[in-house]
C-alpha positions in Angstrom: -16.2 -0.4 6.7 -18.0 -3.6 7.9 -17.5 -5.1 4.4 -13.8 -4.5 4.6 -13.6 -6.0 8.1 -15.6 -9.1 7.0 -13.4 -9.5 3.9 -10.3 -9.2 6.1 -11.6 -11.8 8.5 -12.3 -14.2 5.6 -8.8 -13.7 4.2 -7.4 -14.4 7.8 -9.4 -17.6 7.9 -8.0 -18.7 4.6 -4.4 -18.0 5.7 -4.9 -19.8 9.0 -6.5 -22.7 7.3 -3.6 -22.8 4.7 -1.2 -23.3 7.6 -2.8 -26.6 8.8 -1.9 -29.9 7.3 1.1 -31.9 6.1 2.9 -30.6 3.1 2.0 -28.5 0.2 1.9 -30.8 -2.9 1.2 -30.1 -6.5 1.1 -33.4 -8.3 4.0 -35.5 -6.8 6.2 -32.5 -6.1 6.4 -30.2 -3.1 5.1 -26.7 -3.9 7.5 -23.7 -3.8 4.7 -21.4 -2.6 4.6 -20.1 1.0 1.7 -18.6 2.9 1.5 -16.7 6.2 1.2 -13.4 8.0 0.0 -12.2 11.3 -3.1 -10.6 12.7 -4.0 -8.7 15.9 -6.6 -7.1 18.0 -5.9 -4.4 20.5 -7.8 -2.1 22.8 -7.3 0.7 25.3 -9.3 2.3 28.2 -8.2 5.3 30.1 -8.0 9.1 30.2 -7.3 9.2 26.5 -10.7 7.5 25.8 -11.4 3.9 24.9 -10.2 2.5 21.6 -10.0 -0.6 19.4 -7.4 -1.5 16.8 -7.6 -4.4 14.3 -4.8 -5.4 11.9 -4.1 -8.1 9.5 -1.0 -8.7 7.3 -1.3 -11.6 4.9 1.6 -12.7 2.6 2.2 -15.0 -0.3 5.7 -16.0 -1.3 7.6 -18.1 -3.7 10.8 -20.0 -3.0 13.2 -19.0 -5.8 15.9 -21.2 -4.3 16.4 -23.3 -1.2 17.0 -20.2 1.0 15.7 -17.2 -1.1 12.0 -16.2 -1.1 10.2 -13.4 -2.8 6.5 -12.5 -2.8 3.8 -9.9 -2.0 2.5 -8.8 1.4 -0.6 -6.8 2.2 -1.6 -4.8 5.3 -4.9 -3.7 6.7 -5.2 -1.6 9.9 -8.2 0.0 11.4 -8.2 2.0 14.7 -11.1 3.8 16.4 -11.2 5.6 19.7 -13.3 8.4 21.3 -11.1 11.0 19.7 -9.5 9.5 16.6 -10.1 7.0 13.8 -7.8 5.6 11.1 -7.8 3.2 8.2 -4.6 2.1 6.4 -4.2 -0.3 3.6 -0.8 -1.3 2.3 0.6 -3.5 -0.4 4.0 -4.3 -1.8 6.8 -6.9 -2.5 9.1 -8.6 0.0 12.2 -10.7 -0.1 13.6 -13.0 2.6 16.9 -14.9 2.8 17.0 -17.9 5.3 20.0 -19.2 7.1 19.5 -22.9 8.0 15.8 -22.3 8.7 16.9 -20.6 12.0 17.6 -17.0 11.1 16.4 -14.7 8.3 17.1 -11.3 6.7 14.5 -9.5 4.8 13.2 -6.4 3.1 9.7 -5.3 2.3 8.3 -2.3 0.5 4.8 -1.1 1.3 2.8 1.7 -0.2 0.2 2.7 2.4 -3.1 4.4 1.6 -4.3 6.3 4.7 -7.6 7.9 5.9 -7.5 9.5 9.4 -10.0 11.7 11.3 -9.5 13.7 14.5 -12.9 13.5 16.0 -12.3 16.4 18.4 -11.3 19.0 15.7 -13.1 17.2 12.8 -9.8 17.4 10.9 -9.4 14.8 8.2 -6.4 13.5 6.3 -6.2 11.3 3.2 -3.0 10.4 1.6 -0.4 7.8 1.0 3.1 7.0 2.3 5.9 4.7 1.2 7.8 2.5 3.6 10.9 0.4 2.9 11.5 -2.0 5.8 14.8 -3.8 6.3 15.5 -6.3 9.1 15.5 -9.9 10.2 15.0 -12.3 13.0 14.8 -15.8 14.4 12.7 -18.7 13.2 11.4 -21.7 15.1 9.9 -24.8 13.5 6.3 -25.5 14.6 5.5 -28.5 12.4 6.0 -29.9 8.9 7.1 -26.9 6.8 5.5 -24.4 9.3 7.6 -21.8 11.2 7.1 -19.0 13.6 9.2 -15.9 12.8 10.1 -13.4 15.5 12.1 -10.3 14.6 11.9 -6.7 13.7 12.3 -4.3 10.8 13.1 -0.6 10.4 11.5 1.7 7.9 14.6 3.4 6.3 12.2 6.0 4.6 10.8 7.1 8.0 10.8 10.8 8.7 9.5 11.8 12.1 8.4 15.3 10.8 6.4 14.0 7.8 5.3 10.5 8.7 1.8 9.4 9.9 3.6 6.5 11.8 4.7 7.0 15.4 8.2 5.4 14.7 10.3 3.6 12.2 10.7 0.3 14.0 8.1 -2.5 13.8 8.4 -5.8 15.7 7.3 -8.9 13.9 5.8 -12.2 15.1 4.1 -14.3 12.4 3.5 -17.7 11.0 4.8 -19.0 7.6 3.8 -22.2 6.0 5.5 -23.8 3.1 9.2 -23.3 3.8 
């Protein structure tokens, strides 16, 4: 687990480093490649026990046209508390359509590979789950070809009786470099 966490932090460092600088150039032309994602660290203390959550979601895209981007996104999530632990890894394609670099609509498919343990009952679960997210949001320019994206997506494949997820909606706040 420590190796996976270290690898994830290295990938995060690469992504954050890729977002610093002027423009992405290949030869004398601007690159059509985009880089970004988001990361987070959470914790809880209370009657449910203390816990920690770490997640990282890197993405690499390619601008097919001025306003249309496609690419691949990954997802790594690790949670641990007094009563429960979970590791999820997801990967899949995404598409985004941009409106004047102010708004965007997007879709993303993720195939998640999940390992969970209930520490109280010693019950374990290993499996996978597909998710198809559709949504959009607002973009704000931060610098030369760098934007913050704020929005949300809904998993249209979400089934509350069968899913390991607590809900179908996910909020998004992330950085994209290269638009």
